[in-house]
N, C-alpha and C positions, 0 to 999 in steps of 0.2 A: 332080320332087322331090315326095315324098309329104307329106301334111299333117302327119304326125307328125314327119317330119324337120325341116320348117320351124318347128314349134313348139319343138323342142329347141334349134335355132339361136337363135331369138328369146330363149329363156330364158338362153342363154349370153351373148348380147350385152347383155342388160339390166344385169347388174352392171358391165360395162365402161363403159356410158353414165353410170351412177350415179357411178362414180369420176371420170369426166371432168367431170361437172357439179359435183361437190364441189370439184375443183381450181379451176374457173372462179370459183365462189363465194368460195373462199378468197382468190384473187388479187384479185377485185373488192373484197373487204373490206379487203385490204391497202393499196389505193390511198389512201384517206383518211389512213391511218396514215403513209404516205410523205409525203403533202402536209403533214401536221402537222409531221413531222420536218423537212421542207424549210423550213417556216415558222419553226421554232425556230432552224434554221441561219441563216436570214436575220436574225432578231432578234439572234443572237450577233454577226453581222457589224456590225450597227448599233451594238452596244456597243463593238466595237473602234474604230469610227469616232469615238465619243464619247471614247474613251481618247486617240486621236491628237489630238483637239481640245483635251483637257485638257492634254496635253503641250505643244502649241503655245502654249496660253495661259500655261503655266508658264514657257516659254522667253521669251515676250514680257515677262512680269513681271520675269524676271531681268535682261533687257536694259534694263529701265526703272528699275533700281535707282539710288539717288541717287549723285551724283558724290562722290569722296573729299573729306574735310574734314581740316583741320589746325588746331591751336590758333592763334588769331589773335595777331599780334604785340602786345606790351604797349604799346609806344610808337609813335605814328603820325606824329610830327613831330619836328623838331629846333629848338632855339632859334637865334636869330640868332648866328652864330659870333663876330662881333666884340663881342657883348654878353654872352658867358658869364662874363667876369671883371669884378669890380667895379673902379671907378676907383682905389680904394685899392690893390688888388693890382697893377694895371697900373703905378701910380706906384712901387711897390716893385721890381717886376721889370724894367720898361723905363721908367725915369724920363724919358728924353729923347724917347720916342716921342710924336709928335704925334697920330697916329690909327692904327687898325688897317687893314691891307690885306686886303680880303676876297678869297678865292680864287674862281676861276671855277667855276660849277656849273650844270648844266642842270636840276637838281632840288634846291633848297635844303632840301626836307623830308627828303631822303635822304642828301645829301652836302654838307658845308659846311666851310669853314676860314677862319682869319684869322691874320695874322702881324703882329708889331710889331718894329721895329728901333730900337735906342737907342744913340747914340754920345755919350758924355760926354767932350768934348775938353778936356784940361788943358794944351794948348799944348806947351811943351818937356818937360813932365813925362809926356807920353804921353796915352793915352785908354783909357777903359773902354767895351768894346763888349758889348751884350746883344742876343740875338735870341730871340724867343718865338713859338711857333706852336701853334695848337690846331686839330686836325682831328676832325671828327665824321662817323661813318658809320653809317647806320641800315639794318637788314635787315628786309624784309617776309617773312612766312611764305609758303611755296610748297608746293603739293601734291606736287611732284616732289622738291624739295631738302630740305624739312622746315621745322620751326618757325623763326621769326625769331631767337629767342634761341640756338638751336643753331647757326645760320649765323653769328651774331655771335661765338659762342664759338670756332668754327673760325677765323674771321678774327683774333680776338684772339691765339690761339696762334701763328698765322702771323706776325702783326705783331711779337710778342715775339721770335720766332726771327730775323726779319730785322734787328731792331735789334741783337741780340746778334752778328749776323754782319757788322756794318758794316766795310767794308774800311778798314784802317789804324788801327782802334781799339786804344788802348793802355790798360793798367791797367783793363780792363773788369770790372765787377761787377754783379750783379743781385740783387734781393730782392723777395719778395712783400709786398704791402701789404694792410692791413686797413682797413676803414672808408671805402674808396673804391669805391663800386659793388659789384657782385657778386664781382668779382675784379680785381686790379690788380698790375702788376709795374713796379718802378722799375729802370732800367738807367743806369749812369754809365760814362763812359770819357773818355780824353783823345784829342784829334785834333790832330796837328801840321799847321799850314798855313804858308804863306810869311809871313803876317802875324804869326803867333805860335801859342801852344798854346791851343786852345779846350777848355774844360771842358764836356762835353756831358752833359745830364741828360734822360732820356726816361721818361715815365710812360705806360704803356698800361693803360687801364681799360675794363671792360665793365659796363654796367648794362642788364639785360634784353637787348633786341635792338639796342643801340647801343654802338659802340666809340669811345672817346675817346682820342686820342693827343696828348700834350702834349710838345713839344720845347722845351728851354730851354738855351741855352749862353752862355758868357761868356768874354771874353779881355781881357788887358791888352795894348794895342797901343802901338807906338812907345816901348818901354821902361817902360811902366807895369806894375805888379805883376799877376801872375796871380790872378784871383779865387779865393776859397776854395770848393772843390768841395762841402763839406758845407753851406755856406750856400746855394749854388745849388740843391742837392738839396732842402733844406728848403722853399725857395720853390716849387720845381717840384711837390712833393707837395701843398702848400697850394693851388696854382692848379688842379691836376688834380681835387682834391676839389670845388673850387668849380665847375668845368666840369661835372662829373658831376651835381652838385646842380641846375645850370641845366637840364640835360636832363630831369631828373625833374619840375621845376617847370613846364617848358614843356608837359608832357603832362597836367597837372592831377592832383588827388588821386584815388587809386584806379586810376590808369591801369595800374599794374603788374599788376593782377589779370587784365587781358585779358578776352577773351570765352571762355566755356567751350568752345565748339566752333563754328567758323565756316568757310565756304568760303574757301580761300586764293586769292590772285590768281595769275595764270599765271606771272608773273616776279617775282623779288625786286626791291626798290627799288634795291639797290646790289649791285655785283659783289663777290665775295669774293676777287678776285685783285688783287695789287698793293697799294701803299700808297695811302691816301686823300690 
């Protein structure tokens, strides 16, 4: 190969080498840019990790929210059942009763009752019989079932319905009362038994979260005259009002205001099923 030919070949290859060198330099310059991009991508992943952490933290905060609360019951105790009526009232309603018979209860602060029996024996002229019973039932607020006064209201309605549905009741009538707790109903009816006709008077009253049920009946036995139902009802209303007042006094002044918002106990103090 002649010297001139070799010179021309070298001249042709020189531009090609220059182009290859330029491509290498461009690629080499691109490497730091890619590393920077990769670094940015890594930082972005770190942000995502922080987001997950924040979400987990938010979830933990939500699970640690306070337990539900419900309005605390206004009344926290009951008076002694055999002491809710004055001696004067007992003398008028059950004159021959020596003392009250307290009902059995495993929690007298939630459920209590007392009864009095009176038999005025007039020999051959017959006898006058009276029976008086006072039942007290207190409801505690519960996060599942609701405030104590609402539970008492439900029981009050149920109690009135049960009294009105007494088997064998004759000449039954019912009336709403005012001035006896938050709500009250008086029910009267006749009940014939082997001994005679009994004049039954029942007053069901609710004051805050307590339900008071007062039963009073009378009969003329062995030929004695049947007592006047109106007089018996007047006595029953008076006694019921007195019993409600005893419940209020037992809880002290201002008890009806209750606490503005407090955790409720897990179970109510008394069941809302059946009669007390």
